[in-house]
C-alpha positions as CSV (number, residue, x, y, z in Angstrom):
1,X,33.5,159.9,113.2
2,X,35.0,163.1,112.0
3,X,32.3,164.2,109.6
4,X,28.6,164.3,110.4
5,X,25.6,164.8,108.1
6,X,24.5,167.5,110.6
7,X,26.7,170.5,110.9
8,X,25.9,172.6,114.0
9,X,26.8,175.7,112.0
10,X,23.8,175.0,109.8
11,X,21.4,175.9,112.6
12,X,22.4,179.6,112.1
13,X,21.2,179.3,108.5
14,X,17.7,178.4,109.5
15,X,16.6,182.0,108.8
16,X,17.7,181.5,105.2
17,X,15.2,178.7,104.6
18,X,12.9,181.2,102.8
19,X,15.6,182.1,100.2
20,X,14.1,179.8,97.6
21,X,10.5,180.6,98.5
22,X,10.4,184.0,100.3
23,X,6.6,184.3,100.6
24,X,6.1,180.9,102.2
25,X,9.3,181.4,104.3
26,X,7.9,184.7,105.7
27,X,4.6,183.1,106.4
28,X,6.3,180.2,108.3
29,X,8.4,182.5,110.4
30,X,5.5,184.8,111.2
31,X,3.6,181.8,112.5
32,X,6.7,180.3,114.2
33,X,7.5,183.5,116.1
34,X,3.8,183.9,117.1
35,X,3.7,180.4,118.5
36,X,6.6,181.1,120.8
37,X,5.2,184.3,122.2
38,X,3.9,184.3,125.8
39,X,0.3,183.2,126.0
40,X,-1.5,180.8,128.3
41,X,1.9,179.0,128.4
42,X,5.0,180.8,129.4
43,X,8.0,181.0,127.1
44,X,9.8,178.6,129.5
45,X,7.0,176.0,129.2
46,X,7.0,176.4,125.4
47,X,10.8,175.9,125.2
48,X,10.5,172.7,127.3
49,X,7.7,171.4,125.1
50,X,9.8,172.2,122.1
51,X,12.8,170.4,123.7
52,X,10.7,167.3,124.3
53,X,9.3,167.3,120.7
54,X,12.8,167.9,119.3
55,X,13.9,164.6,121.0
56,X,10.8,162.8,119.7
57,X,11.5,163.9,116.1
58,X,15.2,163.4,116.7
59,X,16.3,166.8,115.2
60,X,19.8,167.6,116.4
61,X,19.3,171.2,115.3
62,X,16.2,171.5,117.3
63,X,17.7,169.8,120.3
64,X,20.6,172.3,120.3
65,X,18.2,175.3,119.8
66,X,15.7,174.3,122.5
67,X,18.4,173.2,125.0
68,X,19.8,176.7,124.7
69,X,16.3,178.3,124.7
70,X,15.2,176.3,127.8
71,X,18.3,177.4,129.7
72,X,17.9,181.0,128.6
73,X,14.2,180.9,129.8
74,X,15.2,179.6,133.2
75,X,14.7,175.9,133.0
76,X,17.3,173.7,134.9
77,X,18.9,170.5,133.9
78,X,16.5,168.4,135.9
79,X,13.4,170.0,134.3
80,X,14.9,169.6,130.9
81,X,15.6,165.9,131.4
82,X,12.1,165.4,132.8
83,X,10.7,166.8,129.6
84,X,12.9,164.4,127.6
85,X,11.5,161.5,129.7
86,X,8.0,162.7,129.1
87,X,8.7,162.5,125.3
88,X,10.2,159.1,125.8
89,X,7.2,157.8,127.6
90,X,4.8,159.1,125.0
91,X,6.9,157.7,122.1
92,X,7.3,154.4,123.8
93,X,3.6,154.2,124.7
94,X,2.6,155.1,121.1
95,X,4.8,152.2,119.9
96,X,3.3,149.8,122.4
97,X,-0.3,150.8,121.8
98,X,0.1,149.8,118.2
99,X,0.7,146.3,119.5
100,X,-3.1,146.2,120.0
101,X,-3.4,146.4,116.2
102,X,-1.0,143.4,115.8
103,X,-3.0,141.5,118.5
104,X,-6.3,142.2,116.8
105,X,-4.9,141.1,113.4
106,X,-3.4,138.0,115.0
107,X,-6.7,137.1,116.6
108,X,-8.6,137.6,113.3
109,X,-6.1,135.4,111.4
110,X,-6.2,132.7,114.0
111,X,-9.9,132.3,113.8
């Protein structure tokens, strides 16, 4: 596949997202930047969390950005893959636990 809906060059345009709505764009980036400041969690921990979430929401731009951020903040490949596996386990578990809803409905209909 030569063409892709996602163009990696578009990630660099993220800062332009406020062009059509500057006030809300500025508010978002103020919030976004504050979220990633050091706090009770280190910048490295936040980057790994973001990497895991990026995989869960399947955002290729976020995966690229937080792979790079995780590496820059000192995470190694094993830690990054572990974070992806945590995301996988939570996403898989969330799918499976909804099976309880199906089971409850089946039992109600069977009665």
